[in-house]
N, C-alpha and C positions, 0 to 999 in steps of 0.2 A: 528500571523509567518503567515499566511496565511486568507484572509477576501475577502469573495467574495461579491455585493452591489448590488443588485437589474442588476444582472447578466442576458443578453441577446445573444446568439447566433446562425445566420443565414449560410445556404449555401443553394448554390444556391435560391436561394431566398425560403427555407425553416428551417421555426425557427427551431434548434433543443438542445438547454436550453436556455428557457422559466422566468423569473422574478427568480433567484434562489441567494435568501445571506443567508451566515450562517461565521462560523467565529471559524478556528480551531487557540490553543493558541498551544505555545511551549510546546513539552513536552507528545504532548497531538499523541493514536492512537485506529485513524478514519476506519469504513471501510467507503467506500464507494457502495453499493449497488443497485440494482430493475435487472428488464428481460434484455436479450439480445436487444439492440435498445435503451436502458433508455437514453441513452450521458454519459454513464460512462466516459468513452474514451474521447471524446471530453473534457467534463469540467477538463480531467486531465491532457490533454492538453493547456489550460486554464491557469493552473495552473502557466504554467514554459514560460508564455508569446510563446512557441510554436504558439497555434494561440491566434485573441487578442479579446475580448466583442465587440459584435455591438450595444451593447448597456448596463452602466454599468460598476463598477470596480471590476479588483482583485487586492488586494495589495499585496504583497509578504514583511513579512519583512518591512511593511510596503514603502513600493514600488510600482507603477504605472504600469501593463506589460505594458500598452500602451506605455508607457514611456520610459522605461526602458531598454536596450538593451538585446538581447534573451542572447546573449554573458554572462554578467554581470550577469545575473537572474541565469546562467547555474551555479556556483560558488558556491549559494543558495540552488539553490533544483536542487536534485537526481533524476531520471524518468527515473526508469527497465519497459520499455517494456516488453507485453507478451510473447513475438514472441527472444528471443535473440540474431537469424539470421538475426532480421534489426537493433543491433547498438553493434553487433560482428565486427569491421574491419580490425586488424591486423590478421602480422601472428609467433606471441605467442602471449603467456601468458603472459608472460612477458615485449611488448610487448603492447598488448591489453590495460595493468593496465598502465601502465607511460605517454599513449598516454592521455589523462586526465590529468595527474598531469604535464605532462610537460605547460597543459593550462591554470592549477588551479597556479602551483608555476615555470613560468617561469624562477624563477634565483634563486633556490633554490635546487642545484643539490642534495646536501647534504641530503634537507630533502624528497624530491624526493626518493629516495633511499631505505630512512627507511621506508618511506609509505609502499615503494611496496614491500620489505620484510613481514613486517608485514601483507599483507593482503597474500600474499602466505604462511605463517605460518597461518595466522585465519584459512585458504580456507584447505587446505591440496592440494598445487598448485603446479603442477611442473613444471617453469616460464617459460621451452622449447619448450613444446607440441604448438601445432599448436593449436587452440581454431573449427574452424570449423570439426580435428577429435577427438574431444570427444562427452560424448554421451548427450541427453539433458541437463538433468540434471546440469552437470559439465558449459556446456556451462552459463545458467542458472548463474550458480556460477562465472562463468570468469565475466559476467557484473557486475554482483551487487559488486566485489570486486573491478569492477573499478570505479563506482560510490561512494563506502564506501572509496574508498583510498583517495579521493579529499573533505571527512568531508562534504554531504554537511549538511545543521541546517534543511532540508527539504524534507524530501523519499516519489514519489510519484510510487508506486507500482501496475501496471496491471498483474492483472492476476498472482503473482511471483511464485504461489507455481502448473499452471498447467503445465502435465507430468510429474511433478516427484513421484518419488514411497516419502511410506512413510520417510523413511529415510531421504532424500536428504530435501524434504519440510519440518523438524522438524530442521533441520539442518540448513537455509536457514530461515526461521522463529525465534530460537532461535537466529539467530544473528541478526537481524534489530531489535528485544523486547532487545537485550543487545546495538544497539545504540541510543530505545526509552530513556532508563535507563541515558543515558549521558547526550541527553538532547535536541534530533531528536525529529521532530516532523515528524510523520507518517500519511498517507493516503494511503490506500489502499484496490483496489479493489479488488472484491471476488464475486464465489460466492459457496463458500467453507463455507458453517455456520459453519461446526467445529474446520473452519479454525479464523471466527470469532468474536465465542465464547472461545477459546482457549486464544486468543493474541485482535483484539479490546476488547476498551472499548466503545464508540459511535460508532453509525450507524448513513450515511445517505442517505435517501429510494434517489430513486428515477426512479418517470415513464413518460414517454415521454417528457422527458425535461423537467419535474417541479420538486421541491424537496417536494416529499410529506412527510415526516418525518426527524423529529434530536430529538433519544433517545438513551437512552442507548442500548447495546449492550444486557443483562439481564431483560432491562422490555418490549424491541422487541421481544424480545422468548414467552413472554405468553400479544403478543399482535396480533392474526389473524385474524383482521376486517384488521392490517394494513400490515400483511405478506401477506395475501391474494391481497390489492392493488398495491402491489410491486414482484407479483406473485413468491414468496417468502417459505419455509416453516424453521418451528423453526429447531434445533438444536436434535438431536438423544433424550438426557438425556432431555431437558424441554420439547420430543417430546410426553416422555416414561410416564412422569413428572404426563403432565396434562389426559392421558388418561387414568392413574391410578382415578382418581376424585382425591380429596381435602386430600387423605391422605396425596400427598405429596404434599404440596405447594413450590413454589421460589425453586425449583430445578435445580441448574442452570448447574452442575460440575457431574463428575464421583463421587466427593468427597464428595460432598452435599448426593449426589444418597444415597454413601456407608453409611453418616451417618446415614440419615435416616430411614432408613434398618435396623440400630445396633440397632437406637433409639426404632419403632416399637417393635423389640425382644424385647427388655428389658423392657419394659412397660407390 
């Protein structure tokens, strides 16, 4: 679904992305990780043609982003900004969701209306509300609803849970997971390793614009050298398991820990 082939990107004569290659298949949920300034947001913008590679190729569904129109790629790629206020532009929630649908389905008003109502119901949104009168979490939800209404095959999520409380975070992540289960591909930028552990299966790690790791999330939690190079810490449960020594190997989740403790008690 998404392929980078020896991609480099320069901005103002400075290399931001350097010789990055990877492939993400249809239906994968991949986390893009690294410290601030590692190049994650730049890489995300290369995925939908907002930025074009200086060297190499970015392929979305087999189409080269340097040759395809950004408007055409937008039908395949949904991009959720970290700050929803950079994305919202209409006076009502209904108009916000309909805005993208009118571009994707210009000749099918019945299907546009059906998808609009589907999104309002799925997210529990009031279509008559003004987006900028909503809370930060609600605005993020409206932005996501406007993207999902267009049914993109690839979702690029730039810190989708920043500023959200736990309930809002879980609502958004559960809906994103459902999209993946229905065939969508997800690439998510995040600093929240708990979210990464709970939802992603694979991790790409950037440092100074270079790809330094392409591993499963489970193996990453037990790779201290790689975590350290990317300026990351493991999630709480794997970190606790490591502090407890070899008695609890390969613990990844609360369920794993509970099962392991029960096994120790029983024995």
